[in-house]
C-alpha positions in Angstrom: 38.5 -29.6 -32.2 40.9 -26.7 -32.0 44.4 -27.4 -33.4 47.6 -26.8 -31.5 48.6 -24.1 -33.9 45.4 -22.2 -33.5 45.8 -22.4 -29.7 49.3 -21.0 -29.9 48.2 -18.2 -32.2 45.4 -17.3 -29.8 47.7 -17.4 -26.8 50.0 -14.9 -28.5 47.1 -12.6 -29.3 45.7 -12.8 -25.8 49.0 -12.3 -24.1 50.2 -9.6 -26.5 47.1 -7.6 -25.5 48.2 -7.7 -21.9 51.8 -6.7 -22.7 50.8 -3.8 -25.0 48.3 -2.5 -22.5 51.0 -2.6 -19.8 54.1 -1.5 -21.7 52.7 0.6 -24.5 52.2 -0.1 -28.2 55.6 1.0 -29.4 57.6 -2.0 -28.3 59.3 -4.1 -31.0 58.6 -7.7 -31.8 61.9 -8.6 -30.1 60.8 -6.8 -27.0 57.4 -8.4 -27.2 58.9 -11.9 -27.5 61.1 -11.2 -24.4 58.2 -10.0 -22.3 56.1 -13.0 -23.4 59.1 -15.3 -22.7 59.0 -16.9 -26.1 61.2 -16.8 -29.1 60.8 -14.2 -31.8 60.5 -17.1 -34.3 57.4 -18.3 -32.5 55.7 -14.9 -33.0 57.0 -14.6 -36.6 55.5 -18.0 -37.4 52.0 -16.5 -37.0 52.7 -12.8 -37.4 55.2 -11.4 -39.8 54.9 -7.8 -38.5 53.7 -5.9 -35.5 50.9 -4.5 -37.7 49.6 -8.0 -38.4 49.4 -8.7 -34.6 47.3 -5.6 -34.2 45.1 -6.6 -37.1 44.5 -9.9 -35.3 43.8 -8.1 -32.0 41.4 -5.8 -33.8 39.6 -8.8 -35.3 39.2 -10.4 -31.8 38.0 -7.0 -30.5 35.4 -6.6 -33.2 34.2 -10.2 -32.7 33.7 -9.5 -29.0 31.7 -6.3 -29.8 29.5 -8.3 -32.2 28.9 -10.9 -29.4 28.0 -8.2 -26.9 25.5 -6.6 -29.3 24.0 -9.9 -30.4 23.6 -11.1 -26.8 22.1 -7.8 -25.7 19.6 -8.0 -28.6 18.5 -11.4 -27.4 18.0 -10.0 -23.9 16.2 -6.9 -25.1 13.8 -7.4 -28.1 13.4 -3.7 -28.3 16.2 -1.4 -27.2 15.0 1.7 -25.4 17.1 4.6 -24.2 17.1 3.4 -20.6 18.7 0.1 -21.9 21.6 1.9 -23.5 23.7 2.4 -20.4 24.0 -1.3 -19.9 24.9 -1.9 -23.5 27.4 0.9 -23.7 29.0 -0.1 -20.4 29.6 -3.6 -21.9 31.1 -2.1 -25.1 33.3 0.2 -23.1 34.6 -2.6 -20.9 35.6 -4.5 -24.0 37.2 -1.4 -25.5 39.3 -0.9 -22.3 40.3 -4.5 -22.3 41.6 -4.1 -25.9 42.7 -0.5 -25.5 46.1 -1.2 -27.1 44.3 -1.9 -30.4 42.3 1.3 -30.1 45.5 3.3 -29.5 47.3 1.6 -32.3 44.5 2.2 -34.7 44.3 5.9 -33.9 47.8 6.3 -35.1 47.6 4.3 -38.3 47.9 6.2 -41.6 46.7 5.2 -45.0 50.1 3.6 -45.7 49.2 0.7 -43.5 47.1 -1.2 -46.1 46.2 -4.2 -44.1 45.1 -2.3 -41.1 43.4 0.4 -43.2 41.3 -2.2 -45.0 40.4 -3.8 -41.6 39.4 -0.4 -40.2 37.3 0.4 -43.3 35.3 -2.8 -42.9 34.9 -2.4 -39.1 33.7 1.2 -39.6 31.1 0.2 -42.1 29.8 -2.5 -39.8 29.7 -0.1 -36.8 27.8 2.5 -38.7 25.3 -0.1 -39.8 24.7 -1.3 -36.3 24.3 2.2 -35.0 21.7 3.0 -37.7 19.7 -0.1 -36.9 19.8 0.7 -33.2 18.6 4.2 -33.8 15.8 3.1 -36.2 14.5 0.6 -33.6 14.5 3.3 -30.9 12.6 5.7 -33.2 10.0 2.9 -33.9 9.5 2.2 -30.2 9.1 6.0 -29.5 12.3 6.3 -27.4 13.7 8.8 -29.9 12.2 11.5 -32.0 12.2 10.7 -35.8 14.0 14.0 -36.3 17.3 12.2 -35.4 17.0 10.4 -38.7 16.8 13.6 -40.8 19.5 14.4 -43.3 20.5 17.4 -41.3 20.8 15.6 -37.9 21.7 12.0 -38.4 25.2 12.4 -40.0 26.3 14.7 -37.2 24.9 12.5 -34.5 26.5 9.4 -36.0 29.9 11.2 -36.3 29.7 12.3 -32.7 28.8 8.9 -31.4 31.5 7.1 -33.4 34.0 9.7 -32.5 33.3 9.7 -28.7 33.2 5.9 -28.6 36.7 5.9 -30.1 38.4 8.8 -28.4 37.3 8.3 -24.8 39.9 5.5 -24.6 42.6 7.8 -25.9 41.5 10.6 -23.5 41.7 8.2 -20.6 45.2 7.0 -21.4 46.6 10.5 -22.4 44.8 12.9 -20.1 43.8 10.7 -17.1 46.6 8.2 -16.7 46.6 8.3 -12.9 42.8 7.8 -12.7 41.3 4.3 -12.6 39.1 3.1 -15.4 36.3 2.4 -12.9 36.4 6.0 -11.6 36.4 7.6 -15.1 33.9 5.2 -16.7 30.8 7.1 -15.5 32.2 10.4 -16.8 32.8 9.1 -20.3 29.6 7.2 -20.3 27.6 10.3 -19.5 29.3 12.2 -22.3 28.2 9.5 -24.8 24.7 9.2 -23.5 24.1 13.0 -23.6 24.4 12.9 -27.4 20.8 11.5 -27.3 19.4 14.3 -25.2 18.0 16.5 -28.1 16.1 13.5 -29.5 14.7 11.9 -26.4 10.9 11.6 -26.1 10.0 12.3 -22.5 
């Protein structure tokens, strides 16, 4: 059974996401408390700093990504290229829901030890999942084995990770007046085209 404190902490996380998405990531804890209509002390009871709130949001975001990938793997025993659009759309929807965390993370330097440590662990897990996905697609003849060569794979992996991170930033910075639903196909196509050189027709 979930304790009251755990529910309160989760409520702050969930509603902070909405506030940061709407008002930007630079608001102070005092401003956050005012917008959430709670006391600053209630926030500080669970989160000593703004950075610690974003670490918590990042953890929820990563958990949701893991759930998406796990559920998709149960639906599709062998992921093929034609399945990637559905998987990537679900991941992108999650990224956009937690876009405040993506934006905050993009501006974090090495001085933010707690966030940097979280980022390092998440990056390792993301890279492992990508590698496993690509290996499965090579085994089922969706992708050419050349994608796994020492010359090709590091570049492909970098491009995929980079695009999956920066599309959110591009949407917010360069296309603020465009809806997510109208821009989503554009960003999705950009990501999927990374696979073009390795597709087996």
